[in-house]
N, C-alpha and C positions, 0 to 999 in steps of 0.2 A: 504494500500500500504506500502511496506517495505521502510525503509530508503534509501536503494540503488536504488529502483525503482523511488522514488521521486527525488533523486539526478540526475539520468539519465534523467528523464522527464524535470527537470529544466535546465539541460545542453542543451538539445535539443531545448528548448524554446529560448535560447540565439542565436541559429543558425538562427532562424526566425526573430530576432530583426534586424531592419534596421534603417538607419538615417531618422529622420523626418525633412523634409525641412521647412524652415521658410516661413512666408507669403510673404516676399519680394522675396525669391528664386522662389516660385511658380508663383508669378505675372510675374517675369522676364522670366521664362520658357515659359509661355503662352502668353507673350506680352500683358498683361492686367494690369489694375491699381491695386495698392495695396488695394485701397478702395473696389474694386469689390470682391477681395479675402476675405477681412475682412467681408463683408456682407454675403458671402457664408459661412464663418467660423462660424459666429454667429448662422446662421440657422443650420449648420452642428452639432455644439455642442449640440443644443437642440434635434436634431434628434437622435444623437448617445447616448444621455443620456437615451433614451428609452431602451438601451441595457446594460448600465453600470451606476453605481452610482459614478464612479470615473471621476471627471471633466477632469483631465489630460489625461486619457485614451480616453475620448470622443473627446477631442481636437486633440489628435494624430491621431485617426481614421479619423476624419474629414479632417485633413491636408493631410493624405495619399490619401483620395478620391479626394481632390482638386488637388493634384499633377497629377493625371491621367486626370481629367476633371475639368477645372476651374469653370464650372457652374453645377457641379455635383448635388447640392441640388435643383437648379431650375429645372433641368431635372427630378429629383426624384419626385418633387412636381407635375409636369405635368403628369408623368407616373402614379401616384397614383390616378389621377382624372378619 
């Protein structure tokens, strides 16, 4: 890939970047305890590390999923059975 193509690609990636909400913000949004989000986050980081070796990326992905569904990883576990 040329330098210009890479530059354009990296600029487009920034467009997709969005704020990652905190555990507290997610708990407040869903009206659940911070502890329940932390429990889900611990599971989520382990699950997402199957797709990346970057711990911060795994945490960000897990938080994004929990923003949508506060019990995302419990549901995922049930679905996989």
